[in-house]
C-alpha positions, 0 to 999 in steps of 0.5 A, a space after each residue: 182276585 186270582 188265587 196265587 200260584 204255589 211253587 216249590 223252590 230248589 236253590 235258594 241262592 242268588 237267583 232263587 232268593 234275590 230274583 224269584 223270591 223277591 218277585 214272589 214277596 212283592 207280588 204275593 197275589 201272583 206266586 207263593 213259595 210253600 217249600 224250599 230245597 237248599 243244601 247251604 243252611 244259611 241260605 235255607 234259613 234265610 229263604 224259609 224265614 222270608 217266606 214263612 215256610 214251616 220247618 217241615 217244608 224245608 229240605 237240604 236236598 231236592 230228593 226228599 222234597 220231591 219224594 213227598 209227592 206233588 205239594 204245589 203247582 210248579 217247581 222253580 229250579 234255580 240251582 247251578 247248571 250242572 244240577 238242573 237235570 235231576 230235579 227237573 225230570 223228577 218234578 216233571 214226572 211228579 206232576 209239576 210245571 217247571 221254570 228252569 234257570 238257563 242253561 236247561 242242562 250242561 250236555 247236549 243229550 240232557 238238554 233234549 232229555 229234559 225237553 222230551 220229559 216235558 213233552 211226555 208229561 204234558 207240563 209246562 217247561 219255561 226256561 229262564 231266557 229272561 231277555 225275551 221279556 225285556 221291553 228292548 228286545 221285544 221292541 226289536 222283535 216287533 219292528 222285525 215282525 212288522 217288516 220295518 227292515 224289509 227282508 232281513 239280510 244281515 245281523 251283528 250281535 255283540 255280547 260285551 262281557 265287562 273285564 270284572 264280570 269276566 274275572 268273577 264269573 268265568 275265571 274265578 267263579 262257578 262258570 270257569 271250567 267247561 267240564 264242571 259246568 258248561 262251555 261259556 257260549 252256552 252259559 253266557 250266550 244261550 240268551 243271545 242265540 235264543 233272541 236271534 232265532 226268535 227275532 229272525 224267525 227262521 231256522 239256522 242251517 249252518 254254524 261256524 265258530 272261532 275263539 280261545 282263551 287268550 289272556 286269563 292264563 299263567 303265561 300272560 301273567 304280568 310279573 313272574 312273581 305273582 302269587 296264587 292269591 292276591 292276598 298273598 302280596 302281589 307285586 303288581 297289585 297297584 297296576 293289575 285291573 283284576 286285583 281282587 281286594 279292589 273288587 270286593 273290599 269296598 263299600 259296595 255289597 251287592 252282586 257280584 260281592 254278595 256272592 262271595 260270602 254269606 256274611 257281607 261284613 268287611 272281615 268276612 269278605 276279607 276271609 273269603 278272599 284268603 280261603 275262597 275261589 274269588 281271592 285267586 289271581 286271574 292268571 293262577 286259576 283252573 279256568 279253561 273257558 274261552 274269553 272271546 268267541 265269534 259264531 257265524 250263523 247261516 239262516 234259511 233263506 240266506 240271512 246271516 248273523 255274527 254273534 261276538 262274545 268276549 270278556 274284555 269290555 269296559 261296559 257291560 252290555 249288548 250291542 245289535 245291528 240289523 240291516 234289511 232291504 227297507 231299513 236298519 236298526 241299531 241298539 245298545 242294551 246295557 247298565 249305562 242305559 238302553 238305546 234303540 234307533 230304527 232308520 228307513 231307506 226310503 225317507 232317510 228318517 231316523 226314529 228313536 224308539 221310546 223304551 219304559 224304564 226297567 224296574 228289575 234286573 236284566 233290563 226288566 227281563 227278571 220280572 217279565 219272566 216271572 209275570 210270564 210264567 205266572 200267566 202261562 200257568 193261569 192260562 194253559 191254552 195260551 201257552 208260554 211265550 217260548 216252549 221248552 222245544 223252542 228254547 232247546 234250539 239255542 242250546 243246540 246252537 251253542 253246542 254246535 258252535 263249540 263243536 265248530 270251534 274245537 274241530 274247525 269244521 262248519 257244523 250242518 245243523 239238520 244233521 246236528 239236530 238228528 244227532 242230539 235226538 239220537 244221543 238222548 235215546 242212548 
């Protein structure tokens, strides 16, 4: 039996506690957390108790923890996006391998700096692009790589963000404001851009993007008298799909309800809506990220792809269509199930691809990510499924898409990559 990989955790919130932490407890022979840094006392105590971490290895910030020197094999960073760079650079310099939540940073220059730091230190930097580790997208990758579609010609990929997820995360929540965290195309779709680059397997040469914030703003309010908070007596509460008490005050207390308050009792949740960000009217928030965006990608060799992201879907999930010279592929990946079909142009035969049941979040990708990280740690010569440098490409594409959206210009990626590298040196 192999000795477990020992790790320190920075950020014991939803992802750190419920995903990385849960996986370690379920598979103690693979991964063991030996220290934790978390500024919120209740979260710190909760994680430390679950993982039997002694008081001397519990920290309220990453700086004092990493100042102690290397005390484990790896650091897992599960903080909010704008808090990724500091602990990651310090951990790499101290000798840790790093598993880092996506996006790796919120600025173009910092993304490049993080990747360069890992390369300079000779350490593993694995980004939590969990969808690469799902059976669904792995099957698509294998079909395309095996030539089942012939030469790939065109791809359409939809990221359908449900109206309730949009309201929770990108209007009321942490990712509502690009200046505070990152553009929505980076925060939500670096996953999707990573998948397209991985599956198509060729460099992107040009990027063009369009999009805006169309609905979740003051001039779209359904009544002039809607208050700042849903709990302040809204005149349209019965007909508004975004009425906060309907979201958060039912019997269900899992995600996303679980993040509005450390205490998920009904009384605590009511108080969170009265005083916290999740009780705000979606038409009275300080959000500025888009609620719909398209990204056109031109790949080397001529293949094209269109990524469509929007926050108005009835169903949470992704849909993909790929067409090549010898076949087509259609797939649906979402909360209501996964379906993948291949068709052959010669025989007209359609094949339904059998997919295993997912046993963790993101269609099995959450556990798949952790398994892959442990494998890469134990077998450095084999390496990770994706390096930090490879993951960087999806981030560059997201920033290029945002630049195109704001300027109305087509972005030439070779020049954009050179610009990004120069920014990291300034």
